[in-house]
Every structure is written in C-alpha cells, then in structure tokens.
C-alpha angles and dihedrals in degrees: 000000000000099000091248119092130183119196104196140175097038109171090202118016110192105201099169084205124157138074118026089228123088117275115262138172112343092353088068087071094053109103095171086236119194123186119219093013140165141200125214114201129188115190108320099336139076117250099182138351121185143072114014095233092051095045095040088054091057090045091055088064092057123089124235095000116186115216138211118195108214087193096219094309134133116278119185144149118293114263117266108213104196098183127050142134094215099169114052116128122240128355113271096235095159090055087053093053091046091053092048086056092053107269116138129222096267094042086054091049092048089051089059095265129104122057095346091061089056089046091057092047094049094046089053095042123101112237091243090057093051090044092053091049092047093049089053090050093048092052090054088053090055091047088059093048103265112140098170127034136171116230123201129203114210104121095088105053095185125078095252097052093040091053091046092054094050092048090054088050091052090049096058098038109127095010086135106313124051107249120204113208122225126180112222103177088143093064093116135340105266120237093253090059098039093119096040112035090161088063088055092051090049090051094052093046095046103036120006103043093044089053093046091051093048091053090044091229096143138034097190135042118208138187136197109225112188146093110312092018128058132334121233090251089055093044089051094055092045095049093044089054091047090050092052088054088053100247118146112241139237132173138205097219139178097351105135102359135019107251105155093254095130093058088047088055089052092050096050093044097243119181091237147356106216131207103009097176089144093040112137136204093276090050090053091050090048092049091045090057096044138071090236115116118231103226113197124201110192093164092074092050090051094047095045088052092237124150103211113088124182110280095252096167092051092049094048094047090052091051103257118156104239126203129179129218142168102241083213104199136137097250113038109015115018093175130118089186121112091176089060090049088054090051090054089044092055100039100036104027097032095233113156118246089247090051093048092050093052090046089053098048121023099020091045086053089055090048089062094038092244101107092115088069109023140028100062138051104246135135111277094022124112114277095244103152137157125198113210132210087235139102095202130036092228091069090072095075094025093065097057119199090012122117111219097175109125097175140002121206119195119191091342097311126104104241099172135025124180117243128233122252111247108236097214118138125224091248092053091049091053091049091052090051090053 
C-alpha cells in the first residue's frame, strides 16, 4: 500500500459532518449526505470527504494512490458502539432456557444465574481464555462495521478479577477496533458484601478505583442503579469518588425501575445515561438540557422478550442527544450487530433510519468522548470507514438481521472484506466427494 487511499464512486457518502456538538432534534436526521462522493485518506487520517470531482482532483496530486471503487454503494463512518460488556466468560444458555420457560431477569438471578453466574466464570477463567473470547467478539464487531467500541468490566466484582478484565481489554485495544475501557465494579453487590453494600462502595472508592486510575486501565467509571443493584445514594457516592479521581462517568439508568439515576447522571455531568426504558417526561427534559448522552439499548429489551422500549421519540422531541449501542453481554443482549440495533430502533422506537445512523456514529462518539477524532468523515479525523452492499442507507435497518457490510477500514487500513458465496450445487459437491 502507498499510504494514500482514494475511495471513489460512492453512490451515497454519509459524512455526518457539521457541528462539533452532539446531534439533537432535527439535526439528528442530518447525515451530511453527498451523492457521487469520494474520500481521500493519507496514512490513518482523512484528507478530504466530499463531491467526487473535488476529492479526485486532490487525489490526482498524490503519488501512487491506491483506489477502492465503491461501485455506487453507501459509504459511511464506522459504527461507534458506546456500551458493551465485551469480557464476560461463556454464554449463559441456561438463563436463556429459563427465560423461555417464563422466568424473569430477577428470578434467574435469584436461582444463581444472571450476572453472578458470569462473575463466578470470570473469576475462575485464565486471562488468556478471556482474551481469546474477547478477540473473537471484537472480530465479529468489525465484521458488522463497528470500528470503535466501549468495553466494561463488571463481571469480576473483586479487585483481582476486575483488574484481570481491564488488562484483557487493554491487550486487544486497536486489534483491530479501538476499545474504550470502563470500570463497572458497581455492577452488582458481590455475595461477600450482600449484607453490607456500603462497605463494598467504600472499598471500591478507597482501594480499587485509585489503583485502576494509577495504572490507567480505565477511562470511564460506570454504575448500575436499579432494583437488586445500587441505590441512587450509593451511586452518587461512587460516582462522586470516580469524578474526584478524574474518571469520566457513565450510568446504567432507568432500566427495570425508575430510580432517578438519569437525573443524577445529568447533575454530575456524566458522559451518558444508558438504557432509559423507564425514563419519564422529566428525565427527557433533564437530558435535553444537559450534555449527557441518552444511550438506548433496544437489543436487551428484544432479547429479554419485554415490550417497553426506551421512549426515543419523547427524548428526541425534548432535545436529548440520543445514541444507540448493542449492550453486548451474555445475559440480555448477545449481539455484536449494530445494524440489527438500528432495525430495532426504527421498528420498535420509531426512530427514522437517518436518526438511527447518527445515533450509532457521531452521537456514539460523543458518548465515549471521542467525537473530535471519530464518528464522522471529515478532514483530520481517523479514517474509520465502512462500505456497504447497499444503494441507499435506509437498507441498513430495512434488511433486519442481514449484515450488509462489504468492507471495514480502520485508520486507513482494510481490516475486513466480505467473502464471496461459492456457487457449488449439492450435486457437484457429492460428485467431488466421490
């Protein structure tokens, strides 16, 4: 490769260019769409993204330019998945079967499944086992067009296992996707602190978080505020400590019960309040008046078989900056597919395809505090680009459960290319076998 790359002949180039602020209201539907567009990349950064005639004129001044012909298809920024639980041990298949027989999330947890089952597995697993699993998952994200993802700890719930998880996250960062690390020690009260959760909060604040900060193993600190997890008061103490240690903040808020956690996130200036299925009108107003991103996770609602999705339209109409993410985890959302999340956002939450794409790119970038370098196709930003087997961006959510990503480019390097289907009939296979 020459180090200079021209992606030409894009039927629809979605630049997402514009204001440095998160997209809100009508702006959420503005994709910065250019018909017959092109992108010029030098090294790992975008030089130009715009009309083909203008960009190709610049490319003609470069030496030894490599080219990719998009053949009239959709070209857009890589997805930014701002909420995942990447390192988690084995799939919770028994939980899945219990749920299909009618057990709910809390009944499964009380029976020894749920998060505590993953905690047991992660504590027992060797780091190399967790790393192999996480690398495989990261590869699946890239195949579905995600170029940056956030990854939480939270399935260790003791210092040794939480540090082990964050070291695994650090090991796979940039290989090939960028991975943003989050400490979620406050995911659930571990069994050994069941009768004294305040002591667990104190230990995280006094010992674990300072150590993680010294070792620079996490950028964010997150807390799960809900029934069976942590109260608003406990979350406030934990987040205040994290803020004092200069972590950025995230909050699992209003998932199963309305607790007031979304407004706490706004008050503390958290980067995002995530889930929000139980959010009300006051929460929407508070989020609309704040810098906190409302990150919606429809995959978990779908997988749990629930019927109450986050009120996306109410949030958007009140000016909240909405993002979308997979919530990839072994219990409630075992998917690496942002395109599937877009389908759920459109069908179940009545977001438009354009709104969903903005929420899954530029607003996701704001939710991980990296919008200055990712989430849109603009000069100076990282060359994180996907080319889709689609003529129109609306096909992404329309073809639900279908991966239309043809290629994923990370920092100017192609890291995934879709293979061809081998057209061999069953009869020919049988003849070959003979």
